[in-house]
PDB file of N, CA, C and O in Angstrom, chain B, residues numbered from 101:
ATOM      1  N   MET B 101     -32.633-115.030  75.864  1.00  0.00           N
ATOM      2  CA  MET B 101     -33.560-114.829  74.979  1.00  0.00           C
ATOM      3  C   MET B 101     -33.790-116.510  75.039  1.00  0.00           C
ATOM      4  O   MET B 101     -32.844-117.253  75.297  1.00  0.00           O
ATOM      5  N   PRO B 102     -35.168-117.028  74.769  1.00  0.00           N
ATOM      6  CA  PRO B 102     -35.623-118.242  74.860  1.00  0.00           C
ATOM      7  C   PRO B 102     -35.649-118.722  73.444  1.00  0.00           C
ATOM      8  O   PRO B 102     -36.483-118.091  72.795  1.00  0.00           O
ATOM      9  N   THR B 103     -35.089-119.522  72.830  1.00  0.00           N
ATOM     10  CA  THR B 103     -35.126-120.196  71.772  1.00  0.00           C
ATOM     11  C   THR B 103     -36.104-120.208  71.146  1.00  0.00           C
ATOM     12  O   THR B 103     -36.958-120.716  71.873  1.00  0.00           O
ATOM     13  N   PRO B 104     -36.825-119.773  69.549  1.00  0.00           N
ATOM     14  CA  PRO B 104     -38.196-120.390  69.334  1.00  0.00           C
ATOM     15  C   PRO B 104     -38.576-121.859  68.798  1.00  0.00           C
ATOM     16  O   PRO B 104     -38.273-122.414  67.743  1.00  0.00           O
ATOM     17  N   ILE B 105     -39.400-122.325  69.967  1.00  0.00           N
ATOM     18  CA  ILE B 105     -40.565-123.704  69.294  1.00  0.00           C
ATOM     19  C   ILE B 105     -40.637-123.776  68.444  1.00  0.00           C
ATOM     20  O   ILE B 105     -41.460-122.988  67.977  1.00  0.00           O
ATOM     21  N   HIS B 106     -39.902-124.737  67.371  1.00  0.00           N
ATOM     22  CA  HIS B 106     -40.537-125.172  66.265  1.00  0.00           C
ATOM     23  C   HIS B 106     -41.927-126.448  66.489  1.00  0.00           C
ATOM     24  O   HIS B 106     -41.833-127.554  67.024  1.00  0.00           O
ATOM     25  N   GLU B 107     -42.734-126.019  66.080  1.00  0.00           N
ATOM     26  CA  GLU B 107     -43.899-127.238  65.983  1.00  0.00           C
ATOM     27  C   GLU B 107     -43.417-127.913  65.116  1.00  0.00           C
ATOM     28  O   GLU B 107     -42.806-127.111  64.410  1.00  0.00           O
ATOM     29  N   ARG B 108     -43.273-129.125  64.618  1.00  0.00           N
ATOM     30  CA  ARG B 108     -43.288-129.947  63.628  1.00  0.00           C
ATOM     31  C   ARG B 108     -44.485-130.832  63.620  1.00  0.00           C
ATOM     32  O   ARG B 108     -44.409-131.953  64.121  1.00  0.00           O
ATOM     33  N   SER B 109     -45.418-130.463  63.163  1.00  0.00           N
ATOM     34  CA  SER B 109     -47.110-130.796  63.129  1.00  0.00           C
ATOM     35  C   SER B 109     -46.976-131.524  61.186  1.00  0.00           C
ATOM     36  O   SER B 109     -47.784-132.439  61.028  1.00  0.00           O
ATOM     37  N   GLU B 110     -46.280-131.266  60.131  1.00  0.00           N
ATOM     38  CA  GLU B 110     -46.085-132.502  59.109  1.00  0.00           C
ATOM     39  C   GLU B 110     -45.454-133.352  59.515  1.00  0.00           C
ATOM     40  O   GLU B 110     -44.615-133.372  60.415  1.00  0.00           O
ATOM     41  N   ARG B 111     -46.039-134.528  58.505  1.00  0.00           N
ATOM     42  CA  ARG B 111     -45.750-135.804  58.363  1.00  0.00           C
ATOM     43  C   ARG B 111     -44.803-135.250  56.780  1.00  0.00           C
ATOM     44  O   ARG B 111     -44.837-134.387  55.903  1.00  0.00           O
ATOM     45  N   LEU B 112     -43.965-136.535  57.257  1.00  0.00           N
ATOM     46  CA  LEU B 112     -42.897-136.473  55.636  1.00  0.00           C
ATOM     47  C   LEU B 112     -42.975-137.617  55.536  1.00  0.00           C
ATOM     48  O   LEU B 112     -43.810-137.776  56.426  1.00  0.00           O
ATOM     49  N   GLU B 113     -42.748-138.802  55.096  1.00  0.00           N
ATOM     50  CA  GLU B 113     -42.836-140.065  54.136  1.00  0.00           C
ATOM     51  C   GLU B 113     -41.453-140.618  53.361  1.00  0.00           C
ATOM     52  O   GLU B 113     -41.215-139.759  52.512  1.00  0.00           O
ATOM     53  N   ALA B 114     -40.697-141.402  53.298  1.00  0.00           N
ATOM     54  CA  ALA B 114     -40.069-142.017  51.928  1.00  0.00           C
ATOM     55  C   ALA B 114     -40.309-143.582  52.132  1.00  0.00           C
ATOM     56  O   ALA B 114     -41.134-144.258  52.746  1.00  0.00           O
ATOM     57  N   ARG B 115     -39.395-143.793  51.469  1.00  0.00           N
ATOM     58  CA  ARG B 115     -38.868-145.558  51.076  1.00  0.00           C
ATOM     59  C   ARG B 115     -37.605-145.325  50.850  1.00  0.00           C
ATOM     60  O   ARG B 115     -37.292-144.335  50.188  1.00  0.00           O
ATOM     61  N   ALA B 116     -36.667-146.168  51.343  1.00  0.00           N
ATOM     62  CA  ALA B 116     -35.377-146.707  50.872  1.00  0.00           C
ATOM     63  C   ALA B 116     -34.672-148.077  51.164  1.00  0.00           C
ATOM     64  O   ALA B 116     -35.295-148.960  51.755  1.00  0.00           O
ATOM     65  N   THR B 117     -33.342-148.266  50.742  1.00  0.00           N
ATOM     66  CA  THR B 117     -33.056-149.206  50.919  1.00  0.00           C
ATOM     67  C   THR B 117     -32.882-149.520  51.969  1.00  0.00           C
ATOM     68  O   THR B 117     -32.840-148.621  52.809  1.00  0.00           O
ATOM     69  N   ARG B 118     -32.699-150.959  52.417  1.00  0.00           N
ATOM     70  CA  ARG B 118     -32.342-151.244  53.894  1.00  0.00           C
ATOM     71  C   ARG B 118     -30.884-150.206  53.985  1.00  0.00           C
ATOM     72  O   ARG B 118     -30.928-149.134  54.588  1.00  0.00           O
ATOM     73  N   ASP B 119     -29.692-150.677  53.335  1.00  0.00           N
ATOM     74  CA  ASP B 119     -28.640-150.560  53.147  1.00  0.00           C
ATOM     75  C   ASP B 119     -28.858-148.400  53.183  1.00  0.00           C
ATOM     76  O   ASP B 119     -27.890-147.951  53.796  1.00  0.00           O
ATOM     77  N   GLN B 120     -29.441-147.692  52.889  1.00  0.00           N
ATOM     78  CA  GLN B 120     -29.424-146.159  52.637  1.00  0.00           C
ATOM     79  C   GLN B 120     -30.402-145.894  53.729  1.00  0.00           C
ATOM     80  O   GLN B 120     -30.682-144.712  53.927  1.00  0.00           O
ATOM     81  N   LYS B 121     -30.921-146.731  54.409  1.00  0.00           N
ATOM     82  CA  LYS B 121     -31.634-146.493  56.387  1.00  0.00           C
ATOM     83  C   LYS B 121     -30.429-146.604  57.296  1.00  0.00           C
ATOM     84  O   LYS B 121     -30.042-145.729  58.071  1.00  0.00           O
ATOM     85  N   ALA B 122     -29.667-148.277  57.022  1.00  0.00           N
ATOM     86  CA  ALA B 122     -28.221-148.059  57.779  1.00  0.00           C
ATOM     87  C   ALA B 122     -27.696-147.044  57.760  1.00  0.00           C
ATOM     88  O   ALA B 122     -27.727-146.513  58.870  1.00  0.00           O
ATOM     89  N   LEU B 123     -27.044-146.294  56.779  1.00  0.00           N
ATOM     90  CA  LEU B 123     -25.868-145.133  56.680  1.00  0.00           C
ATOM     91  C   LEU B 123     -26.510-144.451  56.888  1.00  0.00           C
ATOM     92  O   LEU B 123     -26.214-144.001  57.995  1.00  0.00           O
ATOM     93  N   LEU B 124     -27.748-143.754  56.316  1.00  0.00           N
ATOM     94  CA  LEU B 124     -28.622-142.615  57.657  1.00  0.00           C
ATOM     95  C   LEU B 124     -29.019-143.095  58.855  1.00  0.00           C
ATOM     96  O   LEU B 124     -29.325-142.202  59.645  1.00  0.00           O
ATOM     97  N   LYS B 125     -29.144-144.456  59.358  1.00  0.00           N
ATOM     98  CA  LYS B 125     -29.088-144.097  60.941  1.00  0.00           C
ATOM     99  C   LYS B 125     -27.485-144.306  62.186  1.00  0.00           C
ATOM    100  O   LYS B 125     -27.111-144.268  63.359  1.00  0.00           O
ATOM    101  N   GLN B 126     -27.011-144.564  60.538  1.00  0.00           N
ATOM    102  CA  GLN B 126     -25.307-144.480  60.936  1.00  0.00           C
ATOM    103  C   GLN B 126     -24.564-142.642  61.018  1.00  0.00           C
ATOM    104  O   GLN B 126     -23.686-142.243  61.784  1.00  0.00           O
ATOM    105  N   ALA B 127     -24.864-142.324  60.585  1.00  0.00           N
ATOM    106  CA  ALA B 127     -24.469-141.051  60.630  1.00  0.00           C
ATOM    107  C   ALA B 127     -26.001-140.235  61.834  1.00  0.00           C
ATOM    108  O   ALA B 127     -25.798-139.131  62.341  1.00  0.00           O
ATOM    109  N   ALA B 128     -26.642-140.589  61.956  1.00  0.00           N
ATOM    110  CA  ALA B 128     -27.671-140.047  62.585  1.00  0.00           C
ATOM    111  C   ALA B 128     -27.364-139.986  64.536  1.00  0.00           C
ATOM    112  O   ALA B 128     -27.554-139.153  65.423  1.00  0.00           O
ATOM    113  N   ASP B 129     -26.801-141.396  64.451  1.00  0.00           N
ATOM    114  CA  ASP B 129     -25.739-141.738  65.754  1.00  0.00           C
ATOM    115  C   ASP B 129     -24.787-141.168  66.117  1.00  0.00           C
ATOM    116  O   ASP B 129     -24.449-140.919  67.274  1.00  0.00           O
ATOM    117  N   ILE B 130     -24.044-140.798  64.709  1.00  0.00           N
ATOM    118  CA  ILE B 130     -22.430-140.529  65.111  1.00  0.00           C
ATOM    119  C   ILE B 130     -22.808-138.767  66.091  1.00  0.00           C
ATOM    120  O   ILE B 130     -22.575-138.295  67.203  1.00  0.00           O
ATOM    121  N   GLN B 131     -23.493-138.342  64.812  1.00  0.00           N
ATOM    122  CA  GLN B 131     -24.570-136.768  65.155  1.00  0.00           C
ATOM    123  C   GLN B 131     -25.341-137.386  67.015  1.00  0.00           C
ATOM    124  O   GLN B 131     -25.920-136.423  67.518  1.00  0.00           O
ATOM    125  N   GLY B 132     -25.388-138.233  67.633  1.00  0.00           N
ATOM    126  CA  GLY B 132     -26.103-138.282  68.788  1.00  0.00           C
ATOM    127  C   GLY B 132     -27.705-137.411  68.669  1.00  0.00           C
ATOM    128  O   GLY B 132     -28.336-136.697  69.449  1.00  0.00           O
ATOM    129  N   ARG B 133     -27.931-137.899  67.285  1.00  0.00           N
ATOM    130  CA  ARG B 133     -29.489-137.232  66.668  1.00  0.00           C
ATOM    131  C   ARG B 133     -30.616-138.439  66.558  1.00  0.00           C
ATOM    132  O   ARG B 133     -30.335-139.636  66.625  1.00  0.00           O
ATOM    133  N   SER B 134     -31.422-138.111  66.448  1.00  0.00           N
ATOM    134  CA  SER B 134     -32.488-139.439  66.250  1.00  0.00           C
ATOM    135  C   SER B 134     -32.136-139.756  64.474  1.00  0.00           C
ATOM    136  O   SER B 134     -31.109-139.311  63.961  1.00  0.00           O
ATOM    137  N   LEU B 135     -32.961-140.420  63.837  1.00  0.00           N
ATOM    138  CA  LEU B 135     -33.006-140.891  62.718  1.00  0.00           C
ATOM    139  C   LEU B 135     -33.843-139.830  62.037  1.00  0.00           C
ATOM    140  O   LEU B 135     -33.391-139.344  61.001  1.00  0.00           O
ATOM    141  N   SER B 136     -34.688-139.530  62.369  1.00  0.00           N
ATOM    142  CA  SER B 136     -36.158-138.704  61.405  1.00  0.00           C
ATOM    143  C   SER B 136     -35.600-137.279  61.842  1.00  0.00           C
ATOM    144  O   SER B 136     -36.171-136.423  61.167  1.00  0.00           O
ATOM    145  N   ASP B 137     -34.185-136.410  63.221  1.00  0.00           N
ATOM    146  CA  ASP B 137     -34.600-135.386  63.159  1.00  0.00           C
ATOM    147  C   ASP B 137     -32.884-135.407  61.927  1.00  0.00           C
ATOM    148  O   ASP B 137     -32.604-134.890  60.845  1.00  0.00           O
ATOM    149  N   PHE B 138     -32.374-136.043  62.625  1.00  0.00           N
ATOM    150  CA  PHE B 138     -30.971-136.423  61.152  1.00  0.00           C
ATOM    151  C   PHE B 138     -32.136-136.482  59.487  1.00  0.00           C
ATOM    152  O   PHE B 138     -31.383-136.003  58.639  1.00  0.00           O
ATOM    153  N   VAL B 139     -32.794-136.650  59.136  1.00  0.00           N
ATOM    154  CA  VAL B 139     -33.323-136.948  58.049  1.00  0.00           C
ATOM    155  C   VAL B 139     -33.729-135.429  57.799  1.00  0.00           C
ATOM    156  O   VAL B 139     -33.264-134.624  56.992  1.00  0.00           O
ATOM    157  N   VAL B 140     -34.364-135.341  58.390  1.00  0.00           N
ATOM    158  CA  VAL B 140     -36.015-133.938  58.084  1.00  0.00           C
ATOM    159  C   VAL B 140     -34.383-132.706  57.520  1.00  0.00           C
ATOM    160  O   VAL B 140     -34.292-132.107  56.449  1.00  0.00           O
ATOM    161  N   GLN B 141     -33.031-132.699  59.039  1.00  0.00           N
ATOM    162  CA  GLN B 141     -32.689-131.391  59.140  1.00  0.00           C
ATOM    163  C   GLN B 141     -31.543-131.702  57.806  1.00  0.00           C
ATOM    164  O   GLN B 141     -30.744-130.820  57.490  1.00  0.00           O
ATOM    165  N   ALA B 142     -31.573-133.031  57.092  1.00  0.00           N
ATOM    166  CA  ALA B 142     -29.763-132.922  55.916  1.00  0.00           C
ATOM    167  C   ALA B 142     -31.300-132.957  54.728  1.00  0.00           C
ATOM    168  O   ALA B 142     -31.159-131.957  54.024  1.00  0.00           O
ATOM    169  N   ALA B 143     -32.591-133.691  54.304  1.00  0.00           N
ATOM    170  CA  ALA B 143     -33.079-133.239  53.051  1.00  0.00           C
ATOM    171  C   ALA B 143     -33.928-131.556  53.627  1.00  0.00           C
ATOM    172  O   ALA B 143     -34.465-131.205  52.576  1.00  0.00           O
ATOM    173  N   SER B 144     -34.192-130.706  54.449  1.00  0.00           N
ATOM    174  CA  SER B 144     -33.962-129.473  54.619  1.00  0.00           C
ATOM    175  C   SER B 144     -32.462-128.612  54.441  1.00  0.00           C
ATOM    176  O   SER B 144     -32.659-127.526  53.895  1.00  0.00           O
ATOM    177  N   ASP B 145     -31.294-128.817  54.718  1.00  0.00           N
ATOM    178  CA  ASP B 145     -29.929-128.230  53.721  1.00  0.00           C
ATOM    179  C   ASP B 145     -30.054-128.246  52.329  1.00  0.00           C
ATOM    180  O   ASP B 145     -29.959-127.324  51.519  1.00  0.00           O
ATOM    181  N   ALA B 146     -30.338-129.738  52.137  1.00  0.00           N
ATOM    182  CA  ALA B 146     -30.105-130.437  50.817  1.00  0.00           C
ATOM    183  C   ALA B 146     -31.198-129.460  49.828  1.00  0.00           C
ATOM    184  O   ALA B 146     -30.791-128.968  48.775  1.00  0.00           O
ATOM    185  N   ALA B 147     -32.803-129.232  50.378  1.00  0.00           N
ATOM    186  CA  ALA B 147     -33.454-128.496  49.731  1.00  0.00           C
ATOM    187  C   ALA B 147     -33.036-126.405  49.869  1.00  0.00           C
ATOM    188  O   ALA B 147     -33.281-125.548  49.020  1.00  0.00           O
ATOM    189  N   LYS B 148     -32.446-126.251  51.096  1.00  0.00           N
ATOM    190  CA  LYS B 148     -32.151-124.434  51.099  1.00  0.00           C
ATOM    191  C   LYS B 148     -31.103-124.588  50.229  1.00  0.00           C
ATOM    192  O   LYS B 148     -31.532-123.724  49.464  1.00  0.00           O
ATOM    193  N   LYS B 149     -30.188-124.918  49.741  1.00  0.00           N
ATOM    194  CA  LYS B 149     -29.092-125.457  48.874  1.00  0.00           C
ATOM    195  C   LYS B 149     -29.447-125.227  47.126  1.00  0.00           C
ATOM    196  O   LYS B 149     -29.108-124.474  46.213  1.00  0.00           O
ATOM    197  N   VAL B 150     -30.582-126.709  47.417  1.00  0.00           N
ATOM    198  CA  VAL B 150     -30.750-126.392  45.380  1.00  0.00           C
ATOM    199  C   VAL B 150     -31.768-124.515  45.112  1.00  0.00           C
ATOM    200  O   VAL B 150     -31.935-123.948  44.032  1.00  0.00           O
ATOM    201  N   VAL B 151     -32.161-124.110  46.279  1.00  0.00           N
ATOM    202  CA  VAL B 151     -32.786-123.141  45.825  1.00  0.00           C
ATOM    203  C   VAL B 151     -31.771-122.096  45.595  1.00  0.00           C
ATOM    204  O   VAL B 151     -31.322-121.714  44.515  1.00  0.00           O
ATOM    205  N   GLU B 152     -31.469-121.680  46.832  1.00  0.00           N
ATOM    206  CA  GLU B 152     -30.030-121.067  46.693  1.00  0.00           C
ATOM    207  C   GLU B 152     -29.604-120.816  45.429  1.00  0.00           C
ATOM    208  O   GLU B 152     -29.412-119.667  45.032  1.00  0.00           O
ATOM    209  N   GLU B 153     -29.441-121.767  44.769  1.00  0.00           N
ATOM    210  CA  GLU B 153     -28.285-122.206  43.084  1.00  0.00           C
ATOM    211  C   GLU B 153     -29.445-121.652  42.300  1.00  0.00           C
ATOM    212  O   GLU B 153     -29.279-121.745  41.084  1.00  0.00           O
ATOM    213  N   GLN B 154     -30.102-121.330  42.522  1.00  0.00           N
ATOM    214  CA  GLN B 154     -31.566-121.731  41.837  1.00  0.00           C
ATOM    215  C   GLN B 154     -31.544-120.352  41.212  1.00  0.00           C
ATOM    216  O   GLN B 154     -31.568-120.030  40.024  1.00  0.00           O
ATOM    217  N   GLN B 155     -31.472-119.358  42.701  1.00  0.00           N
ATOM    218  CA  GLN B 155     -31.885-118.058  42.744  1.00  0.00           C
ATOM    219  C   GLN B 155     -30.418-117.435  42.538  1.00  0.00           C
ATOM    220  O   GLN B 155     -30.507-116.277  42.946  1.00  0.00           O
ATOM    221  N   ILE B 156     -29.591-117.586  42.255  1.00  0.00           N
ATOM    222  CA  ILE B 156     -27.705-116.752  41.729  1.00  0.00           C
ATOM    223  C   ILE B 156     -27.781-116.886  40.513  1.00  0.00           C
ATOM    224  O   ILE B 156     -27.895-117.918  39.852  1.00  0.00           O
ATOM    225  N   ILE B 157     -27.696-115.450  40.081  1.00  0.00           N
ATOM    226  CA  ILE B 157     -27.105-115.908  38.737  1.00  0.00           C
ATOM    227  C   ILE B 157     -25.786-116.213  38.903  1.00  0.00           C
ATOM    228  O   ILE B 157     -25.193-115.952  39.949  1.00  0.00           O
ATOM    229  N   LYS B 158     -25.025-117.001  37.512  1.00  0.00           N
ATOM    230  CA  LYS B 158     -23.728-117.217  37.631  1.00  0.00           C
ATOM    231  C   LYS B 158     -22.795-116.636  36.188  1.00  0.00           C
ATOM    232  O   LYS B 158     -22.980-117.315  35.178  1.00  0.00           O
ATOM    233  N   LEU B 159     -22.045-115.711  36.080  1.00  0.00           N
ATOM    234  CA  LEU B 159     -21.781-115.167  34.267  1.00  0.00           C
ATOM    235  C   LEU B 159     -20.204-115.308  34.782  1.00  0.00           C
ATOM    236  O   LEU B 159     -19.677-115.429  35.888  1.00  0.00           O
ATOM    237  N   THR B 160     -19.718-115.229  33.407  1.00  0.00           N
ATOM    238  CA  THR B 160     -18.076-115.524  33.198  1.00  0.00           C
ATOM    239  C   THR B 160     -17.070-114.255  33.475  1.00  0.00           C
ATOM    240  O   THR B 160     -17.563-113.151  33.240  1.00  0.00           O
ATOM    241  N   LYS B 161     -16.530-114.268  33.664  1.00  0.00           N
ATOM    242  CA  LYS B 161     -15.650-113.000  33.736  1.00  0.00           C
ATOM    243  C   LYS B 161     -16.092-112.238  32.622  1.00  0.00           C
ATOM    244  O   LYS B 161     -15.813-111.097  32.991  1.00  0.00           O
ATOM    245  N   GLU B 162     -16.651-112.129  31.390  1.00  0.00           N
ATOM    246  CA  GLU B 162     -16.268-111.473  30.231  1.00  0.00           C
ATOM    247  C   GLU B 162     -18.457-110.619  30.250  1.00  0.00           C
ATOM    248  O   GLU B 162     -19.071-109.591  29.965  1.00  0.00           O
ATOM    249  N   GLU B 163     -18.666-111.941  30.769  1.00  0.00           N
ATOM    250  CA  GLU B 163     -20.809-112.024  31.198  1.00  0.00           C
ATOM    251  C   GLU B 163     -20.755-110.556  32.408  1.00  0.00           C
ATOM    252  O   GLU B 163     -21.509-109.746  32.947  1.00  0.00           O
ATOM    253  N   GLN B 164     -19.733-110.825  32.355  1.00  0.00           N
ATOM    254  CA  GLN B 164     -19.413-109.853  34.104  1.00  0.00           C
ATOM    255  C   GLN B 164     -19.743-108.253  33.808  1.00  0.00           C
ATOM    256  O   GLN B 164     -20.546-107.357  34.070  1.00  0.00           O
ATOM    257  N   GLU B 165     -18.406-108.586  32.990  1.00  0.00           N
ATOM    258  CA  GLU B 165     -17.688-106.811  32.314  1.00  0.00           C
ATOM    259  C   GLU B 165     -18.509-106.171  31.660  1.00  0.00           C
ATOM    260  O   GLU B 165     -18.534-104.941  31.623  1.00  0.00           O
ATOM    261  N   GLY B 166     -19.438-107.071  30.940  1.00  0.00           N
ATOM    262  CA  GLY B 166     -20.700-106.764  29.670  1.00  0.00           C
ATOM    263  C   GLY B 166     -21.526-106.516  30.551  1.00  0.00           C
ATOM    264  O   GLY B 166     -22.027-105.423  30.286  1.00  0.00           O
ATOM    265  N   PHE B 167     -22.087-107.074  31.768  1.00  0.00           N
ATOM    266  CA  PHE B 167     -22.912-106.435  32.377  1.00  0.00           C
ATOM    267  C   PHE B 167     -23.134-105.174  32.984  1.00  0.00           C
ATOM    268  O   PHE B 167     -24.180-104.524  32.974  1.00  0.00           O
ATOM    269  N   VAL B 168     -21.369-104.710  33.848  1.00  0.00           N
ATOM    270  CA  VAL B 168     -21.251-103.680  34.905  1.00  0.00           C
ATOM    271  C   VAL B 168     -21.508-102.410  33.268  1.00  0.00           C
ATOM    272  O   VAL B 168     -22.327-101.504  33.117  1.00  0.00           O
ATOM    273  N   LYS B 169     -20.657-102.806  32.546  1.00  0.00           N
ATOM    274  CA  LYS B 169     -20.434-101.808  31.122  1.00  0.00           C
ATOM    275  C   LYS B 169     -21.840-101.401  30.405  1.00  0.00           C
ATOM    276  O   LYS B 169     -21.942-100.490  29.582  1.00  0.00           O
ATOM    277  N   ALA B 170     -23.034-102.331  30.913  1.00  0.00           N
ATOM    278  CA  ALA B 170     -24.398-102.077  30.550  1.00  0.00           C
ATOM    279  C   ALA B 170     -24.753-101.169  31.121  1.00  0.00           C
ATOM    280  O   ALA B 170     -25.268-100.225  30.522  1.00  0.00           O
ATOM    281  N   LEU B 171     -24.585-101.176  32.481  1.00  0.00           N
ATOM    282  CA  LEU B 171     -24.773-100.627  33.628  1.00  0.00           C
ATOM    283  C   LEU B 171     -24.023 -99.367  33.472  1.00  0.00           C
ATOM    284  O   LEU B 171     -24.599 -98.374  33.028  1.00  0.00           O
ATOM    285  N   LEU B 172     -23.068 -99.344  33.729  1.00  0.00           N
ATOM    286  CA  LEU B 172     -22.364 -97.624  33.628  1.00  0.00           C
ATOM    287  C   LEU B 172     -22.526 -96.826  32.794  1.00  0.00           C
ATOM    288  O   LEU B 172     -22.497 -95.630  33.085  1.00  0.00           O
ATOM    289  N   ASN B 173     -22.782 -97.328  31.293  1.00  0.00           N
ATOM    290  CA  ASN B 173     -23.376 -96.995  29.820  1.00  0.00           C
ATOM    291  C   ASN B 173     -24.723 -97.586  29.194  1.00  0.00           C
ATOM    292  O   ASN B 173     -24.809 -98.311  28.202  1.00  0.00           O
ATOM    293  N   PRO B 174     -25.614 -97.171  29.895  1.00  0.00           N
ATOM    294  CA  PRO B 174     -26.862 -98.107  29.567  1.00  0.00           C
ATOM    295  C   PRO B 174     -27.082 -97.440  27.616  1.00  0.00           C
ATOM    296  O   PRO B 174     -26.840 -96.243  27.467  1.00  0.00           O
ATOM    297  N   PRO B 175     -27.387 -98.020  26.696  1.00  0.00           N
ATOM    298  CA  PRO B 175     -27.644 -97.766  25.270  1.00  0.00           C
ATOM    299  C   PRO B 175     -28.945 -97.089  25.371  1.00  0.00           C
ATOM    300  O   PRO B 175     -30.000 -97.421  25.912  1.00  0.00           O
ATOM    301  N   LYS B 176     -28.506 -95.822  24.560  1.00  0.00           N
ATOM    302  CA  LYS B 176     -29.752 -95.308  24.497  1.00  0.00           C
ATOM    303  C   LYS B 176     -31.284 -95.819  23.962  1.00  0.00           C
ATOM    304  O   LYS B 176     -31.367 -96.060  22.758  1.00  0.00           O
ATOM    305  N   PRO B 177     -32.168 -95.947  24.570  1.00  0.00           N
ATOM    306  CA  PRO B 177     -34.419 -96.012  23.808  1.00  0.00           C
ATOM    307  C   PRO B 177     -34.166 -95.892  22.437  1.00  0.00           C
ATOM    308  O   PRO B 177     -33.849 -94.974  21.681  1.00  0.00           O
ATOM    309  N   GLY B 178     -34.502 -97.619  22.294  1.00  0.00           N
ATOM    310  CA  GLY B 178     -34.500 -97.447  20.952  1.00  0.00           C
ATOM    311  C   GLY B 178     -35.995 -96.941  20.346  1.00  0.00           C
ATOM    312  O   GLY B 178     -36.498 -96.051  21.032  1.00  0.00           O
ATOM    313  N   PRO B 179     -36.540 -97.232  19.537  1.00  0.00           N
ATOM    314  CA  PRO B 179     -38.415 -96.622  18.962  1.00  0.00           C
ATOM    315  C   PRO B 179     -38.812 -97.855  19.829  1.00  0.00           C
ATOM    316  O   PRO B 179     -39.312 -97.409  20.861  1.00  0.00           O
ATOM    317  N   ARG B 180     -38.804 -99.008  19.843  1.00  0.00           N
ATOM    318  CA  ARG B 180     -39.827 -99.776  20.621  1.00  0.00           C
ATOM    319  C   ARG B 180     -39.473 -99.377  22.334  1.00  0.00           C
ATOM    320  O   ARG B 180     -40.528 -99.294  22.963  1.00  0.00           O
ATOM    321  N   LEU B 181     -38.767 -99.230  22.827  1.00  0.00           N
ATOM    322  CA  LEU B 181     -38.752 -98.435  23.604  1.00  0.00           C
ATOM    323  C   LEU B 181     -39.784 -96.760  24.391  1.00  0.00           C
ATOM    324  O   LEU B 181     -40.312 -96.335  25.419  1.00  0.00           O
ATOM    325  N   ARG B 182     -39.513 -96.458  23.116  1.00  0.00           N
ATOM    326  CA  ARG B 182     -39.873 -95.053  22.923  1.00  0.00           C
ATOM    327  C   ARG B 182     -41.712 -95.329  23.537  1.00  0.00           C
ATOM    328  O   ARG B 182     -42.547 -94.999  24.379  1.00  0.00           O
ATOM    329  N   ALA B 183     -41.544 -95.860  22.794  1.00  0.00           N
ATOM    330  CA  ALA B 183     -43.210 -96.426  22.149  1.00  0.00           C
ATOM    331  C   ALA B 183     -43.494 -96.271  23.064  1.00  0.00           C
ATOM    332  O   ALA B 183     -43.760 -95.138  23.466  1.00  0.00           O
ATOM    333  N   ALA B 184     -43.601 -97.779  24.121  1.00  0.00           N
ATOM    334  CA  ALA B 184     -43.981 -98.514  25.464  1.00  0.00           C
ATOM    335  C   ALA B 184     -43.800 -97.426  26.698  1.00  0.00           C
ATOM    336  O   ALA B 184     -44.324 -97.547  27.805  1.00  0.00           O
ATOM    337  N   ALA B 185     -42.855 -96.222  26.227  1.00  0.00           N
ATOM    338  CA  ALA B 185     -42.615 -95.124  27.073  1.00  0.00           C
ATOM    339  C   ALA B 185     -44.383 -94.774  26.801  1.00  0.00           C
ATOM    340  O   ALA B 185     -45.306 -95.216  27.486  1.00  0.00           O
ATOM    341  N   ARG B 186     -44.503 -93.794  25.513  1.00  0.00           N
ATOM    342  CA  ARG B 186     -45.072 -93.488  25.180  1.00  0.00           C
ATOM    343  C   ARG B 186     -47.350 -93.530  25.899  1.00  0.00           C
ATOM    344  O   ARG B 186     -48.161 -92.819  26.491  1.00  0.00           O
ATOM    345  N   ARG B 187     -47.201 -95.389  24.989  1.00  0.00           N
ATOM    346  CA  ARG B 187     -48.272 -95.710  25.429  1.00  0.00           C
ATOM    347  C   ARG B 187     -48.757 -96.521  27.162  1.00  0.00           C
ATOM    348  O   ARG B 187     -49.708 -97.190  27.564  1.00  0.00           O
ATOM    349  N   TYR B 188     -47.326 -95.908  27.836  1.00  0.00           N
ATOM    350  CA  TYR B 188     -47.571 -96.146  29.480  1.00  0.00           C
ATOM    351  C   TYR B 188     -48.497 -94.493  30.041  1.00  0.00           C
ATOM    352  O   TYR B 188     -49.578 -94.248  30.577  1.00  0.00           O
ATOM    353  N   GLN B 189     -47.500 -93.805  29.611  1.00  0.00           N
ATOM    354  CA  GLN B 189     -47.872 -92.497  29.838  1.00  0.00           C
ATOM    355  C   GLN B 189     -49.397 -91.970  29.570  1.00  0.00           C
ATOM    356  O   GLN B 189     -49.999 -91.100  30.199  1.00  0.00           O
ATOM    357  N   LYS B 190     -49.857 -92.758  28.440  1.00  0.00           N
ATOM    358  CA  LYS B 190     -50.750 -92.221  28.141  1.00  0.00           C
ATOM    359  C   LYS B 190     -52.028 -93.265  29.155  1.00  0.00           C
ATOM    360  O   LYS B 190     -52.994 -93.058  29.890  1.00  0.00           O
ATOM    361  N   ALA B 191     -51.410 -94.194  28.710  1.00  0.00           N
ATOM    362  CA  ALA B 191     -52.614 -95.364  29.578  1.00  0.00           C
ATOM    363  C   ALA B 191     -52.649 -94.850  31.443  1.00  0.00           C
ATOM    364  O   ALA B 191     -53.544 -95.345  32.128  1.00  0.00           O
ATOM    365  N   MET B 192     -51.634 -93.866  32.115  1.00  0.00           N
ATOM    366  CA  MET B 192     -51.479 -93.506  33.518  1.00  0.00           C
ATOM    367  C   MET B 192     -51.994 -91.852  33.087  1.00  0.00           C
ATOM    368  O   MET B 192     -52.549 -91.389  34.083  1.00  0.00           O
ATOM    369  N   GLY B 193     -51.989 -91.050  32.188  1.00  0.00           N
ATOM    370  CA  GLY B 193     -53.409 -89.760  31.915  1.00  0.00           C
ATOM    371  C   GLY B 193     -51.998 -89.284  32.526  1.00  0.00           C
ATOM    372  O   GLY B 193     -51.913 -88.773  33.642  1.00  0.00           O
ATOM    373  N   ARG B 194     -50.711 -89.544  31.529  1.00  0.00           N
ATOM    374  CA  ARG B 194     -49.483 -88.124  32.010  1.00  0.00           C
ATOM    375  C   ARG B 194     -49.594 -87.864  30.510  1.00  0.00           C
ATOM    376  O   ARG B 194     -48.967 -86.937  29.996  1.00  0.00           O
TER     377      ARG B 194
END
């Protein structure tokens, strides 16, 4: 199965100190990659991690237990929820 070709048509520019550039170049050389390829891949990996961390909900053990209890034994609807359900049903013609 052929490997998909990813067209790199967008340009990304960044300013770095001389030391930062030297470090990035050294790391790219170690991996046998171009500086540009190394920087783009490293930035992409870091961005994915940031996005994933934002999308994951982290709960303490107590919070996890409370969440499971609420799922398994949900509270009865209160007056505001019942009123909202009636408004919804009326709006939907039910």
